[in-house]
N, C-alpha and C positions, 0 to 999 in steps of 0.2 A: 457875349451873346446870350440871350435867354435860353435856358435849358429846353430842349425839344421834349414834347410829349410822345412817348414811345407806345405804339399801338400794336397789338397782336389780334389777328382775325382767325377765328375757327369757323370754317365753312366757306368754300369758294365757289358757290353756285352762282346764279345770275346776279344776286344782290352783292354777295361777297366780292366777286370779280369787279363789279361796277364800282364798289367802294374803294377797292385797291387802286383802280385806275384813277379815280378822283383824287385820292391822296397823293398819287405820283404826278398827276398832270396839272393840278390846281394848287401847287405848293405856295406860290407867291400870294394869291388871294386868300388862301386859308391862313397863312402866317399873319397877314395884315389884320384879318378879322379876329383871329384867336389871340393875337399879341405874342405868339410864340410858334415855332415850327411844330408841325405834327408829322411824325415819321412812322411809316409802316415798317416794323422791324422783324415780325414773326408771323407765320401763317401755319394753318393746318387744314388738310383736305384729304380725300381718299386717294387721288391720283396725283403724284408729284410732277409727272412730265407733261401733263395736259397744258396746251396753250390756252391761257385765259385772257389774253390781251393786255397783260401788264408785265413788267420786268420783275421776276421773282428771284433773279440770280443772287442778289445780295441779302436775301431774307433768310432768317433762321427757319428751318422746316421741322415741323413736328407731325409725326404720323398719328399721335394720340393727342386729341384736343385738350384732354385733362392735364397732360404733361405740359402743354403750352401754358395753361392757366396756372399751374402750380410752380413752374420752374423758369419760364422765360423772363428776361429782364424787360418788363413792360410796365407802363403807367396806366394802361387802359386795356381791357379785354372785350372783344366784340364777338358775341355768339350769334352765328347765322347758320347753325346746323339744322334747327327745327326739331319738332317733337316735344312732348311734355315730359318724357322720361329719358332714361338712358344717358347717352353722352352729353346731351345738351344740359340736362339738370346737373350731372356730375361736374362738368367743367365750370358752370356758373357758380355752383356752391364753392368749388375750389378757389376760384378767383376772389369771391367775396370773403371767404374765411382768411385769405391772405391779405385782405384790405385793399385789393385792386378794384377800382371802379369797373362796372360792367355795363355794356350797351347791348341790347338784344332787340330783335324784331319778332320774337317768338311769342305770339299771343296764346298758344296752347300751354306753354310753360308757365306764363303768368296767370292764366285762368285757373290752373290747378295748384300752382305753388307760389303765387305772387306774394301772399301774406307772409309765408315762411321766409322767402327770399328778401322781402323788405325788412323783416326783423333781423335777418342775418347781416344785411348791409348796415343797419343801424348799430348792431352790436360791435361791428368791426370798423366803425367810423368811416365807412365808404358809401358809395351810392350805386343804385341800379336805375338805369335810364332805358326808355323803351318807346320813344316817339314813333318808330316804324311799326310797332306791333298792332296799331289800330289805324285803319284807313290810309295805309301806305304813306304817301307824301304829304297828306293834309296835317298841319301842325295842331291837331286837336288836343293832344296830351299837354303840350305847353300852354295852350289856350286855357284849358280847364285848371291845370295845376298852378299856373302863374297869373294869367290875365284875368281870370274870373275868381281869384282867391277871396275877394271881398264880397262875393255874391252868394246868395242862397239859391240853389238850383231846385226847381220843382219837377223838371222833366228833361231827359236827354234822349234823343231818338235819331234814327238815320238809316241810310242805305249803306251797309257795311260789307257787302259781298258783291264784287264786280261780276262774277260769273252769273249769278242770279239776275242782276240788273241787266246784263247784256241779253240774256235769254228773254226776259220779260219785255224788253224794248223791241227786240225782233218780232216777238209774237204780236205786240201791239201795232207796230208800224207795217208789218208785212203779212199779218194774218197766218203766220206759220204755226205748225203744231209744236207742242212741247218737245216731242222726240226729235223732230228735225232741228230745232234750235239747240238742243243738247248736243247732237252730233256735230253741228257746225262749231259750237263752242269748244268741243274736244279737238276738232281738226285745227282750230286756230290757236290751241294751247291755252285757252281760257279755263277749260275744265279738265280735270284729271280723267284717266281711264276709268277709275272708280270715283264718280263725282259726288258720292253720298255726303261727304263732309261739307261741301258747298251747297248743293241743292237741298240738302236736308236741314239747313239752317244752323248747323253746329259751328261753322267758322264764324258766322255773325254773332252767335251766342258767346263765344269766347271773348270776342272784342267788347260785346256789351257788358260782360261781367267786369272788365277793367274800367270801363266808363262809369259804371254804377258806383264802384268804389270811390272814384275821383269825385263824382257828383255828390254823394251822400255820406262820405266818410265811413263807409262800412267795409267789413272784410269781403273779399271776393268770394262769391258762392255761385260759380257757373253751373253747378249741378242743380240749382234751384230755379233755373231759367226755364220758362215754358217755351217749348220749341216746336214749331211746325215749319216744314219746308214748302217748296213750291211745286212738288211733284203732282199734286192734285189740281193745279190750276190749268184750265183748258183754254183753247182758243175761243170757245163759246163764252167763258167767263170774261176774257179780255174784251171781246166784242160787246157784250152786254154792259160791262162797266163803262166802256167808252160812250155808249148810247145814253147812259145815265149821267155822264159828265165826270167820270172818275177815271183814274189810271191805277193799275195794280202794281204794287211794289212789295218786295220783301223788306219789311220794316223791323228794326230792332228798337225796342222802347223800354225805358226805365223811368218810372215816375213814382213820386211819393203819394200814398193814399192814406185813408184813415186806418187801414188795417196793416200797414207796413209799406214796403217798397215792392212795387210790381215790376217784374222783369219778364219780357216776352219777345219772342222772335216769331214772326208769322207773315204770310202775305196779307196785304190790306188794301182796301180801296181808299185812295186819297183824291181830293178834288183836283181835276185836271189843271186848274188855274194856279195851284199851289206851286211854290218854288221847288219843293222836293219832287214834284211830278215831272219837272223839266230835266231832272238828272237822268241822263241816258247812257246806254252802253256800259262800259266797265268803270265808269266814274262812281266814286263814293261821295257821300254827303253826311254831315252830322249837324244837328240843330240842338241848341241848348236854351231852355227857358229859365230865365233868372229874374230875381226881384228888382235889381237895379238897372240892368241893361235891356230888359225885356227878352226877346228871342233873337238869337244870332245863328247864322248858318255858315258852315264852311264846306266847300266842295272842291274836288280835284281828283287826280289819279289815285286809285286805291291800291295799285300794284305796279309791278314793272321794276326792272333793275335800277334805272337811274332815279326814279321817283322814291323808291324805298331807300336806296343808298343815300339820297339827299337827307332823308329823315334821320338815318343813322349818323351821318356826318354832323348834323346839327347837335346831336347828343354828345358826340366827341368834342365838338367845339365848346360845349358847356363844361366838360371836364377840364379842357385846356384853360378856360377863363376863370375857373374856380367857382362856378355856380353850383351850389349844393342845396338841394331841396329834399324833403321827405319823399320817399318813393311813390306813395299813394296820396300825396297832397297834404297829409297830416302825419305826425309821428306814428310809427307802426304800432306802438303800445296804446295809442289813443283811438285806434279803429274800433268801431262798434260792431257787435255781432249783426249779421244780416238777418232781418226779420221779413219773412216772405209774406207778401199780401195774398189774400184769397183770390186766386186767378179767376175762379168761376163767378166771382162777384164783380168782375170788370164790367163797367157800364159804357155803353156807346151804341151806335147804330150798327146794323148788320145787313149784309147782302146774303140772300139765300136763293139758291137755284134748286128747283125741284123738277123731277120727271114724274108727272102726275098721270095716273090712269084716267083716260077721257071717259068718265062715267058720271051718271047723275048723282049729285050730292057731294062730289069730291071737293069742289071749291068751297062750298058752304062749310064742310067739315073742317077744312084747313083754316078758314077764317075763325071758326068757333074755337079751335084749339089755340090759336094765337091769342084770342080774346081771353080765354080761360087763364092764360099765363100772363095777362096784363100787358101784352105786346100790341102796340099801335103801329099800323102799317103806313108808311109814307107813300109807297107806290106798289102796284101790282101790274106786272107786264107779262102777257102770254106771248112768247116768241114762237119761232117755227118749231116743227116737230123735233123731238130730241134726237132722232136719227132719221135719215132719209128713208121714206117709205114706211115709217113707223106710225101707223094710224091709231095705235092704242094709247100712246103717251103724248102729253103736251109738255113743253118746257115752260115753266113758270118762274119768273124772277120776282122775288119779294125784297123790298127795302124797308127796314123797320126804323121807327124813331128810336131815340135812346132807350135802351133796356139793358137787362143783365144777361150775361152769357148763360147763367143757370136757366133763366126763363126760356131762352131760345132753344137750348138743348132739350129741355123738358117738352116744349111744344113739338119739336121735330121727332122726339121719341114717340109721342102720342100719335102724331100724324102717320108715322111709319107703322105703328101697331094697328092703326085703323085700316091698313091695307091699301092706302091710296097712292103709294109711291112705286115707281117702276125701277128704282135704283137708289143708291145712297145719296142723301141730300148733300149739297155743297153749301158751306157756311164760311163767309169771309167777313172779318171785322171792317168797319168803316172808321177811318181816322180823319177827323175834321181838321186837325193840325192848327187849331186856333186857341 
């Protein structure tokens, strides 16, 4: 009989427990597809006696996940602890140094240490797999690392955070405020008690850093990503965007430019008819623009125990079948240093919401400042008063033709200095997605 692949799992939370159940309940189908049995033989978690829905009685138990990585008789190590430092980093390093293949769902770990770990895997003749680290159950890592390996990528972008997409969907469909949607997301378990990592755009940025490396053959540099969250998006912005034919999404975008590779995460207006605009709720989606295939898009569940465990299991199956590929698509010693594009030179259209003092000359002055900075306006819409009963300020929506972010920010600075605004201006980028 073919020798079984022995697996150890560190971390038995929602995903780890789901994976353990899959390995114990789908043994026949897994064996057929992998060509050999895959056996869970060792685990590590904080509480040994907790009921997690699978049979742990015959498994080797380790209180210390690093001890599991260093000492257990395993052929594959699965890290599902989470976090970019501490136990997660220590045990992944230990397994790779020992030459044991590692599977992880830890995007923060890869965003901060991915290049180091890729080199460590190569030095020790083993592999580091991470399909579940980006977009949950969507097979975007395999698609980019294997299916698109003969293509030149010009842009990769997508909706990479289910919490933000859920909130923006509710705001759009039901006209709810940001605060109400956030509370609802927390009550449903989609958002943490401290939601900063999600709504601030940092979770999406970690995932984008990984995709950028795969797309362009560069070292991961998550610290160079321009990040804006959705905290400033209001129900008024959602409504105005809808009237203009757009939907607001938190987009993660990496694209090649003349000055380098631009990486950015921010809320953006996208055409309501675009496929990406139809991605709702906690669903994730990733699109890749290539020279040979054109543009392709994958969408599906971005989180959840079974969805993420499915992605982890696919990596384990690759270990079982002997599929070995460079961690980041090309050999780790061939990765190029990341060259950051000048973010403020980004060109595109912009949505601008202004609370304007209702006084003579204000609108003419705004138009003048825009013209001074070479900004052509596609539309100007005066909506209802910025606040109920506020007779002093009018809410004005401007949509620009393609221009630079430098120009828009300079114009808004001048308009504010002129004393025409009753509050901070709102500026959102428009992504045409063509």
